[in-house]
N, CA, C and O of each residue as an XYZ file, in Angstrom:
460
protein
N     -30.004     12.831     18.142
C     -28.513     13.605     17.752
C     -28.641     14.777     17.602
O     -27.607     15.431     17.739
N     -29.803     15.467     17.297
C     -29.759     16.883     17.255
C     -29.925     17.530     18.907
O     -29.670     18.731     18.997
N     -30.207     17.031     19.801
C     -30.614     17.197     21.435
C     -28.840     17.806     21.615
O     -28.331     18.893     21.891
N     -28.414     16.668     21.343
C     -26.816     16.467     22.040
C     -25.999     17.507     21.261
O     -25.129     18.072     21.924
N     -26.129     17.884     19.887
C     -25.757     18.769     19.157
C     -25.832     20.485     19.508
O     -25.059     21.436     19.393
N     -27.321     20.258     20.031
C     -27.497     21.649     20.753
C     -26.603     21.903     22.190
O     -26.233     23.033     22.506
N     -26.342     20.829     22.920
C     -25.924     21.383     24.154
C     -24.576     21.418     23.898
O     -23.930     22.240     24.548
N     -23.931     20.654     23.025
C     -22.803     20.795     23.180
C     -22.106     22.509     22.216
O     -21.111     23.199     22.440
N     -23.262     22.627     21.118
C     -22.912     24.156     20.385
C     -23.945     24.863     20.678
O     -24.640     25.424     19.831
N     -24.196     24.911     22.269
C     -25.253     26.062     22.453
C     -24.455     27.461     22.448
O     -23.233     27.613     22.454
N     -25.337     28.320     22.437
C     -24.927     29.727     22.281
C     -24.505     30.382     23.302
O     -25.238     30.464     24.288
N     -23.305     30.957     23.291
C     -23.017     32.107     24.721
C     -23.392     33.328     24.714
O     -22.628     33.896     23.934
N     -24.341     34.282     25.253
C     -24.807     35.180     25.398
C     -24.413     36.793     24.503
O     -23.600     37.503     25.094
N     -24.871     37.240     23.380
C     -24.379     37.857     22.659
C     -23.933     39.179     23.615
O     -24.607     39.541     24.580
N     -22.338     40.020     23.062
C     -22.019     40.942     23.703
C     -22.838     42.589     22.872
O     -22.854     43.048     21.730
N     -23.350     42.969     24.067
C     -23.949     44.048     23.792
C     -23.303     45.740     23.917
O     -23.877     46.827     23.860
N     -21.690     45.318     24.133
C     -20.909     46.520     23.525
C     -21.011     47.399     24.377
O     -19.997     48.051     24.625
N     -22.550     47.769     25.261
C     -22.369     49.423     25.990
C     -21.763     48.956     27.078
O     -20.762     49.570     27.447
N     -22.232     47.705     27.898
C     -21.455     47.391     29.390
C     -19.842     46.823     29.401
O     -19.150     46.653     30.405
N     -19.615     46.680     28.561
C     -18.138     46.497     27.809
C     -17.880     44.969     28.451
O     -16.729     44.535     28.411
N     -19.038     44.078     29.096
C     -18.417     42.991     29.847
C     -18.461     41.721     28.746
O     -19.098     40.710     29.039
N     -17.532     41.856     27.067
C     -17.737     41.167     25.877
C     -16.824     40.020     26.705
O     -16.108     40.366     27.645
N     -16.920     38.611     26.259
C     -16.319     37.638     26.498
C     -15.169     37.328     25.489
O     -15.304     37.472     24.273
N     -13.692     36.761     26.269
C     -12.827     36.235     25.096
C     -13.387     35.437     24.479
O     -14.170     34.557     24.835
N     -12.773     35.880     22.932
C     -13.435     35.091     21.580
C     -12.760     33.092     21.998
O     -13.203     32.033     21.554
N     -11.662     33.330     22.929
C     -11.725     31.465     23.370
C     -12.540     31.107     24.075
O     -12.656     29.901     24.294
N     -13.438     32.103     24.711
C     -14.566     31.384     25.650
C     -15.292     30.414     25.253
O     -15.307     29.393     25.940
N     -16.048     30.489     24.087
C     -16.679     29.749     22.858
C     -15.590     28.052     22.698
O     -15.783     26.836     22.713
N     -14.795     28.729     22.599
C     -13.777     26.899     22.732
C     -13.948     26.728     23.666
O     -14.869     25.933     23.851
N     -13.232     27.308     24.982
C     -13.102     26.565     26.035
C     -14.402     25.508     26.709
O     -14.321     24.450     27.333
N     -15.781     26.456     26.195
C     -16.759     25.492     26.558
C     -17.182     24.914     25.907
O     -18.325     24.887     26.363
N     -17.202     24.105     24.750
C     -17.384     23.588     23.465
C     -16.370     22.064     24.218
O     -16.665     20.882     24.393
N     -15.195     22.836     24.475
C     -14.540     21.754     24.903
C     -14.960     20.840     25.874
O     -14.991     19.617     25.735
N     -15.357     21.634     27.098
C     -15.487     21.181     28.559
C     -16.824     20.497     28.112
O     -16.708     19.417     28.692
N     -17.948     20.448     27.488
C     -19.264     20.281     27.061
C     -19.369     19.216     26.315
O     -20.425     18.590     26.221
N     -18.023     18.816     25.556
C     -17.926     17.437     24.560
C     -16.814     16.376     25.679
O     -17.069     15.173     25.740
N     -15.957     16.791     26.272
C     -15.491     16.140     27.273
C     -16.339     15.834     28.783
O     -15.861     14.976     29.525
N     -17.284     16.380     29.095
C     -18.715     16.466     29.561
C     -19.703     15.418     29.345
O     -20.365     14.747     30.137
N     -19.623     15.453     27.814
C     -20.389     14.172     27.151
C     -19.690     13.084     27.064
O     -20.415     12.198     27.517
N     -18.591     12.593     26.707
C     -17.519     11.695     26.282
C     -17.565     10.858     26.929
O     -17.997      9.748     26.620
N     -17.061     11.241     28.151
C     -16.447     10.020     29.435
C     -17.923      9.475     29.779
O     -18.054      8.310     29.403
N     -18.864      9.918     30.284
C     -19.948      9.185     30.714
C     -21.192      8.296     29.579
O     -21.975      7.418     29.943
N     -21.062      8.786     28.361
C     -21.187      7.698     26.736
C     -20.229      6.568     27.176
O     -20.695      5.454     27.413
N     -19.157      6.769     27.271
C     -17.793      6.127     27.237
C     -18.415      4.995     28.186
O     -18.655      3.914     27.648
N     -18.674      5.135     29.439
C     -18.901      4.570     30.083
C     -19.910      3.247     29.933
O     -19.756      2.030     30.045
N     -20.911      4.044     29.651
C     -22.109      3.295     28.915
C     -22.079      2.746     27.660
O     -23.078      2.211     27.179
N     -21.306      2.806     27.233
C     -21.060      1.926     25.765
C     -20.238      0.932     26.750
O     -20.870     -0.030     27.187
N     -18.996      1.071     27.104
C     -18.183      0.034     27.850
C     -19.087     -1.394     28.781
O     -18.911     -2.610     28.695
N     -20.050     -0.594     29.625
C     -20.719     -1.336     30.226
C     -21.526     -2.198     29.195
O     -21.477     -3.417     29.357
N     -22.268     -1.698     28.147
C     -22.821     -2.739     26.871
C     -22.049     -3.307     26.487
O     -22.494     -4.364     26.039
N     -20.971     -3.213     26.381
C     -19.754     -4.178     25.965
C     -19.936     -5.698     26.523
O     -20.226     -6.784     26.022
N     -19.478     -5.000     28.385
C     -19.534     -6.243     29.082
C     -20.573     -6.942     29.317
O     -20.594     -8.088     29.767
N     -21.569     -6.199     28.986
C     -22.904     -7.228     29.021
C     -23.040     -8.387     27.318
O     -23.406     -9.551     27.159
N     -22.571     -7.386     26.410
C     -22.541     -8.397     25.492
C     -21.569     -9.558     25.872
O     -21.917    -10.728     25.709
N     -20.560     -9.282     26.293
C     -19.371    -10.161     25.831
C     -19.951    -11.206     26.591
O     -20.075    -12.329     26.101
N     -20.474    -10.827     28.237
C     -20.741    -12.013     28.937
C     -22.230    -12.751     28.562
O     -22.680    -13.779     29.068
N     -22.668    -12.145     27.818
C     -23.639    -13.023     26.788
C     -23.157    -13.890     26.204
O     -23.388    -15.084     26.394
N     -22.129    -13.246     25.094
C     -21.642    -14.162     24.086
C     -21.163    -15.304     24.971
O     -21.912    -16.270     24.823
N     -20.279    -15.517     25.753
C     -19.752    -16.620     26.521
C     -20.546    -17.316     27.068
O     -20.583    -18.532     26.883
N     -21.566    -16.501     28.075
C     -22.651    -17.657     28.461
C     -23.428    -18.764     27.049
O     -23.904    -19.892     27.174
N     -23.328    -18.073     26.022
C     -24.564    -18.920     24.972
C     -23.249    -19.814     24.202
O     -23.589    -20.635     23.350
N     -21.582    -19.631     24.543
C     -20.899    -20.100     23.387
C     -21.036    -21.860     23.157
O     -20.644    -22.519     22.194
N     -21.656    -22.272     24.266
C     -21.582    -23.640     24.523
C     -20.447    -24.419     24.020
O     -20.544    -25.539     23.519
N     -19.526    -23.853     24.162
C     -18.401    -24.799     24.317
C     -17.474    -24.455     22.976
O     -16.393    -25.035     22.876
N     -17.837    -23.634     22.075
C     -17.443    -23.806     21.009
C     -16.187    -23.080     20.737
O     -16.456    -21.980     20.256
N     -14.728    -23.305     20.879
C     -13.794    -22.983     21.123
C     -13.761    -20.701     19.691
O     -12.960    -19.774     19.570
N     -14.551    -20.900     19.354
C     -14.138    -19.803     18.273
C     -15.299    -18.563     18.737
O     -14.997    -17.418     18.401
N     -16.643    -18.768     19.514
C     -17.331    -18.298     20.236
C     -16.824    -17.683     21.608
O     -16.969    -16.554     22.078
N     -16.053    -19.039     22.182
C     -15.011    -18.415     23.591
C     -14.449    -17.600     23.476
O     -14.484    -16.561     24.135
N     -13.565    -17.970     22.304
C     -12.492    -16.507     22.055
C     -13.303    -15.294     22.034
O     -13.296    -14.499     22.974
N     -13.919    -15.156     21.103
C     -14.713    -14.056     20.280
C     -15.097    -13.301     21.942
O     -14.652    -12.191     22.235
N     -15.947    -14.089     22.866
C     -16.627    -13.422     23.718
C     -15.189    -13.320     24.869
O     -15.488    -12.583     25.808
N     -14.244    -13.688     24.949
C     -12.928    -13.427     25.634
C     -12.257    -11.997     24.842
O     -11.596    -11.423     25.708
N     -12.197    -11.371     23.785
C     -11.961    -10.856     23.450
C     -12.202     -9.721     23.502
O     -11.454     -8.780     23.770
N     -14.200     -9.758     23.025
C     -14.861     -8.616     24.087
C     -14.782     -8.331     25.067
O     -15.033     -7.160     25.351
N     -14.457     -9.108     25.917
C     -14.462     -8.888     27.906
C     -13.186     -8.142     27.920
O     -12.874     -7.128     28.543
N     -12.502     -8.894     27.067
C     -11.370     -8.245     27.335
C     -10.865     -7.061     27.186
O     -10.078     -6.563     27.990
N     -11.336     -6.419     25.978
C     -11.465     -5.327     25.062
C     -12.449     -4.098     26.011
O     -12.094     -2.926     26.141
N     -13.474     -4.573     26.488
C     -14.239     -3.826     27.196
C     -13.556     -3.249     28.767
O     -13.354     -2.068     29.049
N     -13.260     -4.562     29.735
C     -12.617     -4.134     30.632
C     -11.614     -3.397     30.259
O     -11.641     -2.305     30.826
N     -10.661     -3.543     29.480
C      -9.207     -2.525     29.062
C      -9.664     -1.184     28.679
O      -9.028     -0.164     28.944
N     -10.774     -1.210     28.053
C     -11.388      0.615     27.713
C     -12.287      1.025     29.002
O     -12.930      2.033     28.711
N     -12.521      0.642     30.165
C     -12.974      0.821     31.174
C     -11.608      1.416     32.018
O     -11.638      2.622     32.262
N     -10.540      0.724     32.428
C      -9.284      0.986     32.521
C      -9.222      2.320     32.238
O      -9.389      3.202     33.081
N      -8.908      2.562     30.682
C      -8.117      3.526     29.436
C      -9.428      4.533     30.355
O      -8.993      5.546     30.903
N     -10.711      4.290     30.477
C     -11.357      5.690     30.823
C     -11.328      6.258     31.765
O     -11.325      7.487     31.847
N     -11.288      5.095     33.121
C     -11.051      5.636     34.558
C      -9.861      6.181     34.557
O      -9.731      7.213     35.216
N      -8.779      5.680     33.882
C      -7.348      6.631     33.936
C      -7.507      7.864     33.688
O      -7.180      8.719     34.512
N      -8.162      8.232     32.230
C      -8.327      9.408     31.735
C      -9.290     10.624     32.268
O      -9.320     11.798     31.898
N     -10.088      9.926     33.292
C     -10.848     10.754     34.146
C     -10.167     10.868     35.709
O     -10.823     11.694     36.343
N      -9.356     10.452     36.307
C      -8.374     10.143     36.745
C      -6.891     11.050     36.852
O      -6.055     11.245     37.734
N      -7.082     11.481     35.415
C      -5.967     12.022     35.107
C      -6.151     13.735     34.984
O      -5.375     14.629     35.319
N      -7.601     13.800     34.320
C      -8.300     15.129     34.343
C      -8.271     15.813     35.676
O      -7.785     16.873     36.069
N      -9.036     14.737     36.306
C      -8.926     15.102     38.478
C      -7.612     15.811     39.047
O      -7.577     16.811     39.765
N      -6.433     14.989     38.510
C      -5.376     14.797     38.962
C      -4.835     16.212     38.962
O      -4.432     17.003     39.815
N      -5.030     16.197     37.366
C      -4.423     17.905     36.479
C      -5.144     19.012     37.418
O      -4.571     20.086     37.600
N      -6.707     18.685     38.157
C      -7.942     19.971     38.458
C      -7.018     20.528     39.728
O      -6.738     21.667     40.100
N      -6.652     19.117     40.253
C      -6.033     19.387     41.218
C      -4.784     20.373     41.958
O      -4.550     21.231     42.808
N      -4.135     19.382     40.754
C      -2.608     20.547     40.802
C      -2.369     21.616     40.362
O      -1.401     22.343     40.583
N      -3.352     21.784     39.635
C      -3.026     23.551     39.244
C      -4.270     24.712     40.030
O      -4.476     25.926     40.041
N      -5.110     23.004     40.852
C      -6.278     24.122     41.356
C      -7.129     24.622     41.081
O      -7.697     25.401     41.846
N      -7.464     24.409     40.098
C      -8.915     24.471     39.428
C      -9.912     23.522     40.267
O      -9.553     22.439     40.729
N     -11.439     24.153     40.433
C     -11.660     23.134     40.893
C     -12.358     21.676     39.964
O     -12.330     20.457     40.131
N     -12.744     22.282     39.305
C     -13.323     21.638     37.627
C     -12.597     22.096     36.700
O     -12.722     23.300     36.479
N     -11.604     21.306     35.854
C     -11.058     20.905     34.786
C     -12.056     21.510     33.696
O     -11.780     22.346     32.837
N     -13.696     20.678     34.016
C     -14.228     20.611     33.053
C     -14.749     22.220     32.307
O     -15.138     22.555     31.189
N     -14.471     23.024     33.783
C     -15.765     24.158     33.890
C     -13.994     25.363     33.202
O     -12.962     25.575     33.839
N     -14.337     25.816     31.881
C     -13.649     26.618     31.205
C     -13.868     28.096     31.176
O     -14.744     28.608     30.479
N     -13.228     28.631     31.784
C     -13.098     30.499     31.590
C     -11.763     31.264     31.005
O     -10.719     31.523     31.604
N     -12.015     31.455     30.076
C     -11.151     31.965     29.075
C     -11.674     33.622     29.273
O     -12.712     34.086     28.802
N     -10.948     34.147     29.861
C     -11.468     35.951     29.965
C     -10.156     36.601     30.352
O      -9.133     35.939     30.528
N     -10.227     38.173     30.505
C      -8.966     38.824     30.913
C      -9.334     39.972     31.826
O      -9.779     41.057     31.452
N      -9.159     39.698     32.736
C      -9.453     40.775     34.014
C      -9.758     41.741     33.610
O     -10.876     42.253     33.552
N      -8.178     42.320     33.079
C      -8.011     43.575     33.249
C      -8.374     44.383     31.801
O      -8.045     45.461     31.305
N      -8.984     43.581     31.523
C      -9.387     44.146     30.002
C     -11.027     44.696     30.450
O     -11.755     45.216     29.605
């Protein structure tokens, strides 16, 4: 858990002031948001894949018990729905990235060119 937090909240280089190349204050927020999204999508996919395996295992081992079969079906249904929602969310992020001309929407660069 600590390693995930250290990846998400990694420190950006400090501003030395002399060179005048200080990052905009919102840069840290964009970086943190990009890292969180970059972590959540793969973790969500892994969790949903595990749910599919567990639901399939419950379905196979239900022995024809209607309650167990129904529980396994609902687990499989929720896992498949989650995968579809996760895929749609990823697709929407990619469509927005292509529509606005940003190569990767997860790479946030908030800075002021003229300052």
